[in-house]
C-alpha positions, 0 to 999 in steps of 0.5 A: 504371605500377608504382610508380604502381598500387603508390601508389594501393593505398597511398592507399587503404589509407591512406584505408580504415585512416582511415575505420575509424580514424574510424568507431572514434573515433565509436563511441567518442564515442557509447559516453561520451554521458549518454544512451547511457550510461542506455540500456545501463544501465538495459537490464542492470538488472532491478528487481523492485518489492517493495511501496510502504508508505504514511506511518503513521497515528498515535493522540494519543501517536503509537502506531503505528494501521498498519504495525503489522506484517510481511509477508515476500517472497522476491527468487528469481533461479531458478537451479538453487541456488535452485529447490533450496533451494525445492522442499526448503524450501516445502510441495509444492503451493506450491512447484508452483503457483510453478514456472510463475514460476520458468521463466521466467528472471527474477528472481521476487518470492513472497509466502509465510509459509515461511521459506526460504534458499539461494543465490539467493534474498533475504529482504525484509520489507515492513510489513503496512498493517492487521493480522488485527484492524485497530483503528478500520477506519471512522475509518481505512478502506481501500487499493485495490489500487493502494495508494490510499485508498477511505475515511477517514482513507487516502482523506482525506489520501491525498496525504500518507501517498502521499507520506510512505510508501516503496517497496522494490525489489530490483534485479538486474544481468541479461544480455540475456535477463534473467537474473541475473548478476554479485554479490549483488542490491541492496536498496533499502529508501525506506520506513523514513520515519516521518511521517504522521497524527495524531489524537486517538484514544486507542487504548487507549480505543478498543481498551476502546470497540470491546470494549464495543460488541461486544455491541450488534450494530449501533451506535455509540459515541463517546468525546469531551472535553467541553473540548477536544471532542477524539474518543477514540475512535469506533465503529461496529459491526458492525465489518469485516476492512479485508484481506477489503473484498470478503467484505461488500460485500453483507452485510444488516447494512452492516457498511461503512456509519459508523453514529457519522458517518451522518445518523440522525433524532436521534430523541426524546431530542431533544425536549427540547432542541427544548422547552427551546429553545421555553420560553426564546423565549416559544412557547407550547406547546400544551395538549396534544400527542399523539407518535404515535412515527412520523413520515410522510413520502410513503408511508413512516412 
């Protein structure tokens, strides 16, 4: 009887051992699955998107009209050493405003003009789309907050400029609390693509035309090659700052209007063309014709 009980206990132990081995084998197989590996890898990664750079817009000599400047950003792992470096090297007011973001514990992206170095701080340089004195703003146009073209070349070739661009990101290895661990972060920069759109504008001629057109107050200047029809300069005044479009939305001078391409009445200068065409086609003009200098359309003159 005692020997029989011992055998039963042995079989139970062996069954439990086999069951435990089966569970371990199953866990091992699941762990080797590609989908689970990707999921585990994604959970251990934290990516900061630094910025997206669109394709470049060039003049006729392949001189870039955008993406000429750079801005500096800091990818900060908020460890004590990094916070100390920021406190010491940033203006006090700026550091105070950034402190709530840094106290979250997760890696954070900071936009600043100050040069800051220290442990846990990664400096990243991103191309600035428009300069402070952006050339040909009415031709090039501008993008919205989601980096999509709104007007001008930016919207006309939006798909191409988006496709030919690239992204800059900083990737950290993190724990379950999204706190960075391990080695330095990995910086991925795919923004060095040079593909873009080439215009017939000549940067040097455009700069001269913009400088001379400033005295007009309101108006437009277009310089075109007679033989080829290529537009070498196109200016509309008043201009606007593409970096501060919201400031001119309600302006009485309508600086966002491209007066070089707007639908304006051709005016008196075109009367010569009409008269010449009439004479060439045998139309007899009246003996007398009085031009009052305006045309009445409904209640408007």
